[in-house]
PDB file of N, CA, C and O in Angstrom:
ATOM      1  N   MET A   1      12.715   6.653   0.883  1.00  0.00           N
ATOM      2  CA  MET A   1      12.863   6.061   2.002  1.00  0.00           C
ATOM      3  C   MET A   1      12.709   4.279   1.675  1.00  0.00           C
ATOM      4  O   MET A   1      13.665   3.508   1.599  1.00  0.00           O
ATOM      5  N   GLU A   2      11.236   3.904   1.513  1.00  0.00           N
ATOM      6  CA  GLU A   2      10.377   3.128   1.168  1.00  0.00           C
ATOM      7  C   GLU A   2      10.863   2.025   0.051  1.00  0.00           C
ATOM      8  O   GLU A   2      10.768   0.798   0.028  1.00  0.00           O
ATOM      9  N   ASN A   3      11.338   2.833  -0.724  1.00  0.00           N
ATOM     10  CA  ASN A   3      11.789   2.427  -2.332  1.00  0.00           C
ATOM     11  C   ASN A   3      13.244   1.542  -2.050  1.00  0.00           C
ATOM     12  O   ASN A   3      13.531   0.497  -2.635  1.00  0.00           O
ATOM     13  N   LYS A   4      14.010   2.164  -1.101  1.00  0.00           N
ATOM     14  CA  LYS A   4      15.171   1.824  -0.544  1.00  0.00           C
ATOM     15  C   LYS A   4      15.035   0.357   0.188  1.00  0.00           C
ATOM     16  O   LYS A   4      15.694  -0.675   0.062  1.00  0.00           O
ATOM     17  N   ILE A   5      13.779   0.738   1.095  1.00  0.00           N
ATOM     18  CA  ILE A   5      13.496  -0.808   1.611  1.00  0.00           C
ATOM     19  C   ILE A   5      12.921  -1.799   0.905  1.00  0.00           C
ATOM     20  O   ILE A   5      13.156  -2.984   1.142  1.00  0.00           O
ATOM     21  N   PHE A   6      11.852  -1.260  -0.331  1.00  0.00           N
ATOM     22  CA  PHE A   6      11.427  -2.379  -1.002  1.00  0.00           C
ATOM     23  C   PHE A   6      12.479  -3.039  -1.861  1.00  0.00           C
ATOM     24  O   PHE A   6      12.679  -4.226  -1.601  1.00  0.00           O
ATOM     25  N   TRP A   7      13.177  -2.510  -2.817  1.00  0.00           N
ATOM     26  CA  TRP A   7      14.678  -2.977  -3.347  1.00  0.00           C
ATOM     27  C   TRP A   7      15.837  -3.952  -2.301  1.00  0.00           C
ATOM     28  O   TRP A   7      16.429  -4.970  -2.659  1.00  0.00           O
ATOM     29  N   GLY A   8      15.898  -3.438  -1.270  1.00  0.00           N
ATOM     30  CA  GLY A   8      17.037  -4.053  -0.290  1.00  0.00           C
ATOM     31  C   GLY A   8      16.130  -5.350   0.210  1.00  0.00           C
ATOM     32  O   GLY A   8      16.815  -6.369   0.292  1.00  0.00           O
ATOM     33  N   THR A   9      14.460  -5.565   0.630  1.00  0.00           N
ATOM     34  CA  THR A   9      14.460  -6.184   0.968  1.00  0.00           C
ATOM     35  C   THR A   9      14.054  -7.838  -0.510  1.00  0.00           C
ATOM     36  O   THR A   9      14.068  -9.049  -0.292  1.00  0.00           O
ATOM     37  N   PHE A  10      13.804  -7.202  -1.636  1.00  0.00           N
ATOM     38  CA  PHE A  10      14.007  -8.040  -2.850  1.00  0.00           C
ATOM     39  C   PHE A  10      14.615  -8.700  -3.542  1.00  0.00           C
ATOM     40  O   PHE A  10      14.401  -9.631  -4.318  1.00  0.00           O
ATOM     41  N   PHE A  11      15.878  -7.824  -3.011  1.00  0.00           N
ATOM     42  CA  PHE A  11      17.165  -7.970  -3.145  1.00  0.00           C
ATOM     43  C   PHE A  11      18.126  -9.018  -2.783  1.00  0.00           C
ATOM     44  O   PHE A  11      19.064  -9.372  -3.497  1.00  0.00           O
ATOM     45  N   VAL A  12      17.743  -9.638  -1.268  1.00  0.00           N
ATOM     46  CA  VAL A  12      18.350  -9.968   0.061  1.00  0.00           C
ATOM     47  C   VAL A  12      17.226 -11.367  -0.042  1.00  0.00           C
ATOM     48  O   VAL A  12      17.721 -12.422  -0.438  1.00  0.00           O
ATOM     49  N   LEU A  13      16.115 -11.352   0.225  1.00  0.00           N
ATOM     50  CA  LEU A  13      15.036 -12.334  -0.158  1.00  0.00           C
ATOM     51  C   LEU A  13      15.282 -13.456  -1.625  1.00  0.00           C
ATOM     52  O   LEU A  13      15.395 -14.668  -1.807  1.00  0.00           O
ATOM     53  N   GLY A  14      15.278 -12.332  -2.373  1.00  0.00           N
ATOM     54  CA  GLY A  14      15.655 -13.199  -3.997  1.00  0.00           C
ATOM     55  C   GLY A  14      16.681 -13.884  -4.250  1.00  0.00           C
ATOM     56  O   GLY A  14      16.716 -14.924  -4.908  1.00  0.00           O
ATOM     57  N   LEU A  15      17.871 -13.140  -3.561  1.00  0.00           N
ATOM     58  CA  LEU A  15      19.407 -14.217  -3.773  1.00  0.00           C
ATOM     59  C   LEU A  15      19.269 -15.108  -3.039  1.00  0.00           C
ATOM     60  O   LEU A  15      19.730 -16.148  -3.509  1.00  0.00           O
ATOM     61  N   ALA A  16      18.616 -15.264  -1.565  1.00  0.00           N
ATOM     62  CA  ALA A  16      18.623 -16.176  -0.515  1.00  0.00           C
ATOM     63  C   ALA A  16      17.552 -17.163  -1.456  1.00  0.00           C
ATOM     64  O   ALA A  16      18.160 -18.201  -1.716  1.00  0.00           O
ATOM     65  N   ALA A  17      16.142 -17.182  -2.060  1.00  0.00           N
ATOM     66  CA  ALA A  17      15.911 -17.866  -2.977  1.00  0.00           C
ATOM     67  C   ALA A  17      16.553 -18.666  -3.606  1.00  0.00           C
ATOM     68  O   ALA A  17      16.586 -19.896  -3.576  1.00  0.00           O
ATOM     69  N   ASP A  18      17.252 -17.676  -4.386  1.00  0.00           N
ATOM     70  CA  ASP A  18      18.121 -18.294  -5.823  1.00  0.00           C
ATOM     71  C   ASP A  18      19.393 -19.579  -5.095  1.00  0.00           C
ATOM     72  O   ASP A  18      19.678 -20.686  -5.554  1.00  0.00           O
ATOM     73  N   LEU A  19      19.826 -19.026  -4.096  1.00  0.00           N
ATOM     74  CA  LEU A  19      20.937 -19.265  -3.513  1.00  0.00           C
ATOM     75  C   LEU A  19      20.418 -21.408  -2.768  1.00  0.00           C
ATOM     76  O   LEU A  19      21.053 -22.461  -2.827  1.00  0.00           O
ATOM     77  N   PHE A  20      19.134 -21.079  -2.230  1.00  0.00           N
ATOM     78  CA  PHE A  20      18.948 -22.287  -1.385  1.00  0.00           C
ATOM     79  C   PHE A  20      17.378 -23.102  -1.612  1.00  0.00           C
ATOM     80  O   PHE A  20      16.814 -23.899  -0.862  1.00  0.00           O
ATOM     81  N   LEU A  21      16.940 -22.544  -2.972  1.00  0.00           N
ATOM     82  CA  LEU A  21      15.905 -23.546  -3.610  1.00  0.00           C
ATOM     83  C   LEU A  21      16.673 -23.767  -4.893  1.00  0.00           C
ATOM     84  O   LEU A  21      17.665 -23.188  -5.335  1.00  0.00           O
ATOM     85  N   PRO A  22      15.756 -25.024  -5.496  1.00  0.00           N
ATOM     86  CA  PRO A  22      16.222 -25.143  -6.887  1.00  0.00           C
ATOM     87  C   PRO A  22      15.419 -23.828  -7.848  1.00  0.00           C
ATOM     88  O   PRO A  22      14.480 -23.042  -7.722  1.00  0.00           O
ATOM     89  N   PHE A  23      16.457 -24.186  -8.834  1.00  0.00           N
ATOM     90  CA  PHE A  23      16.278 -23.284  -9.872  1.00  0.00           C
ATOM     91  C   PHE A  23      14.567 -22.578 -10.246  1.00  0.00           C
ATOM     92  O   PHE A  23      14.385 -21.362 -10.205  1.00  0.00           O
ATOM     93  N   TRP A  24      13.395 -23.606 -10.611  1.00  0.00           N
ATOM     94  CA  TRP A  24      12.147 -23.104 -10.929  1.00  0.00           C
ATOM     95  C   TRP A  24      11.449 -22.239  -9.598  1.00  0.00           C
ATOM     96  O   TRP A  24      10.769 -21.217  -9.501  1.00  0.00           O
ATOM     97  N   TRP A  25      12.024 -23.264  -8.623  1.00  0.00           N
ATOM     98  CA  TRP A  25      11.600 -22.840  -7.446  1.00  0.00           C
ATOM     99  C   TRP A  25      12.439 -21.327  -7.117  1.00  0.00           C
ATOM    100  O   TRP A  25      11.619 -21.321  -6.199  1.00  0.00           O
ATOM    101  N   GLY A  26      12.768 -20.815  -7.056  1.00  0.00           N
ATOM    102  CA  GLY A  26      13.438 -20.034  -6.857  1.00  0.00           C
ATOM    103  C   GLY A  26      13.067 -18.528  -7.913  1.00  0.00           C
ATOM    104  O   GLY A  26      13.134 -17.324  -7.664  1.00  0.00           O
ATOM    105  N   VAL A  27      12.651 -19.334  -9.195  1.00  0.00           N
ATOM    106  CA  VAL A  27      12.096 -18.257 -10.241  1.00  0.00           C
ATOM    107  C   VAL A  27      10.547 -18.134  -9.622  1.00  0.00           C
ATOM    108  O   VAL A  27      10.091 -17.039  -9.290  1.00  0.00           O
ATOM    109  N   GLY A  28       9.908 -19.180  -9.524  1.00  0.00           N
ATOM    110  CA  GLY A  28       8.595 -19.092  -9.352  1.00  0.00           C
ATOM    111  C   GLY A  28       8.273 -18.496  -7.663  1.00  0.00           C
ATOM    112  O   GLY A  28       7.112 -18.655  -7.285  1.00  0.00           O
ATOM    113  N   ALA A  29       9.151 -17.901  -6.777  1.00  0.00           N
ATOM    114  CA  ALA A  29       9.214 -17.702  -5.236  1.00  0.00           C
ATOM    115  C   ALA A  29       9.325 -16.267  -5.522  1.00  0.00           C
ATOM    116  O   ALA A  29       8.622 -15.619  -4.746  1.00  0.00           O
ATOM    117  N   THR A  30      10.103 -15.393  -6.550  1.00  0.00           N
ATOM    118  CA  THR A  30      10.100 -14.185  -7.505  1.00  0.00           C
ATOM    119  C   THR A  30       8.686 -13.395  -6.875  1.00  0.00           C
ATOM    120  O   THR A  30       8.883 -12.715  -5.867  1.00  0.00           O
ATOM    121  N   ILE A  31       7.691 -13.435  -7.258  1.00  0.00           N
ATOM    122  CA  ILE A  31       6.126 -12.938  -7.147  1.00  0.00           C
ATOM    123  C   ILE A  31       5.878 -13.064  -5.648  1.00  0.00           C
ATOM    124  O   ILE A  31       5.577 -12.029  -5.052  1.00  0.00           O
ATOM    125  N   PRO A  32       5.966 -14.203  -4.967  1.00  0.00           N
ATOM    126  CA  PRO A  32       5.680 -13.738  -3.696  1.00  0.00           C
ATOM    127  C   PRO A  32       6.594 -12.798  -2.963  1.00  0.00           C
ATOM    128  O   PRO A  32       6.298 -11.840  -2.248  1.00  0.00           O
ATOM    129  N   ILE A  33       7.504 -13.169  -3.221  1.00  0.00           N
ATOM    130  CA  ILE A  33       8.829 -12.239  -2.705  1.00  0.00           C
ATOM    131  C   ILE A  33       8.933 -10.457  -2.836  1.00  0.00           C
ATOM    132  O   ILE A  33       9.456  -9.559  -2.176  1.00  0.00           O
ATOM    133  N   ALA A  34       8.181 -10.549  -3.981  1.00  0.00           N
ATOM    134  CA  ALA A  34       7.630  -9.143  -4.422  1.00  0.00           C
ATOM    135  C   ALA A  34       6.840  -8.615  -3.546  1.00  0.00           C
ATOM    136  O   ALA A  34       7.000  -7.521  -3.005  1.00  0.00           O
ATOM    137  N   ILE A  35       5.713  -9.590  -3.330  1.00  0.00           N
ATOM    138  CA  ILE A  35       4.472  -8.774  -2.498  1.00  0.00           C
ATOM    139  C   ILE A  35       4.875  -9.024  -1.751  1.00  0.00           C
ATOM    140  O   ILE A  35       3.819  -9.599  -2.015  1.00  0.00           O
ATOM    141  N   PHE A  36       5.456  -9.321  -0.760  1.00  0.00           N
ATOM    142  CA  PHE A  36       5.915  -9.374   0.840  1.00  0.00           C
ATOM    143  C   PHE A  36       7.191  -7.963   0.627  1.00  0.00           C
ATOM    144  O   PHE A  36       7.322  -7.015   1.403  1.00  0.00           O
ATOM    145  N   SER A  37       7.810  -8.158  -0.349  1.00  0.00           N
ATOM    146  CA  SER A  37       8.751  -6.856  -0.299  1.00  0.00           C
ATOM    147  C   SER A  37       7.752  -5.593  -0.303  1.00  0.00           C
ATOM    148  O   SER A  37       8.080  -4.775   0.556  1.00  0.00           O
ATOM    149  N   TRP A  38       6.603  -5.221  -1.059  1.00  0.00           N
ATOM    150  CA  TRP A  38       5.749  -4.362  -1.165  1.00  0.00           C
ATOM    151  C   TRP A  38       5.326  -4.150  -0.029  1.00  0.00           C
ATOM    152  O   TRP A  38       5.291  -3.015   0.446  1.00  0.00           O
ATOM    153  N   TRP A  39       4.936  -5.201   0.594  1.00  0.00           N
ATOM    154  CA  TRP A  39       4.209  -4.809   1.856  1.00  0.00           C
ATOM    155  C   TRP A  39       4.954  -4.571   3.139  1.00  0.00           C
ATOM    156  O   TRP A  39       4.344  -3.971   4.024  1.00  0.00           O
ATOM    157  N   PHE A  40       6.020  -4.905   3.331  1.00  0.00           N
ATOM    158  CA  PHE A  40       7.209  -4.645   3.908  1.00  0.00           C
ATOM    159  C   PHE A  40       7.820  -2.978   3.881  1.00  0.00           C
ATOM    160  O   PHE A  40       8.441  -2.418   4.785  1.00  0.00           O
ATOM    161  N   ALA A  41       7.457  -2.463   2.659  1.00  0.00           N
ATOM    162  CA  ALA A  41       8.318  -1.358   2.581  1.00  0.00           C
ATOM    163  C   ALA A  41       6.991  -0.225   2.916  1.00  0.00           C
ATOM    164  O   ALA A  41       7.068   0.843   3.524  1.00  0.00           O
ATOM    165  N   TYR A  42       5.905  -0.804   2.356  1.00  0.00           N
ATOM    166  CA  TYR A  42       4.809   0.372   1.831  1.00  0.00           C
ATOM    167  C   TYR A  42       3.412   0.385   2.796  1.00  0.00           C
ATOM    168  O   TYR A  42       2.671   1.311   3.126  1.00  0.00           O
ATOM    169  N   ARG A  43       3.394  -1.065   3.099  1.00  0.00           N
ATOM    170  CA  ARG A  43       1.971  -1.034   4.043  1.00  0.00           C
ATOM    171  C   ARG A  43       2.064  -1.158   5.794  1.00  0.00           C
ATOM    172  O   ARG A  43       1.244  -0.998   6.699  1.00  0.00           O
ATOM    173  N   ARG A  44       3.434  -1.510   5.738  1.00  0.00           N
ATOM    174  CA  ARG A  44       3.709  -2.017   7.196  1.00  0.00           C
ATOM    175  C   ARG A  44       3.501  -0.664   8.074  1.00  0.00           C
ATOM    176  O   ARG A  44       4.016   0.345   7.592  1.00  0.00           O
ATOM    177  N   ASP A  45       2.736  -0.509   9.435  1.00  0.00           N
ATOM    178  CA  ASP A  45       2.823   0.733   9.562  1.00  0.00           C
ATOM    179  C   ASP A  45       4.728   0.710  10.744  1.00  0.00           C
ATOM    180  O   ASP A  45       5.221  -0.062  11.566  1.00  0.00           O
ATOM    181  N   TRP A  46       5.052   1.755  10.240  1.00  0.00           N
ATOM    182  CA  TRP A  46       6.309   1.899  11.037  1.00  0.00           C
ATOM    183  C   TRP A  46       6.230   3.022  12.166  1.00  0.00           C
ATOM    184  O   TRP A  46       7.202   3.238  12.891  1.00  0.00           O
TER     185      TRP A  46
END
């Protein structure tokens, strides 16, 4: 279940960053988005 949450949040936030930010800002935002998605899926207490 956590794997689906991770990839879902990573996909949605990554897509939003690519649509609303300039190209290089979107590329640079990928790492923080991945870290946040990992935290949201695995480390957050449900």
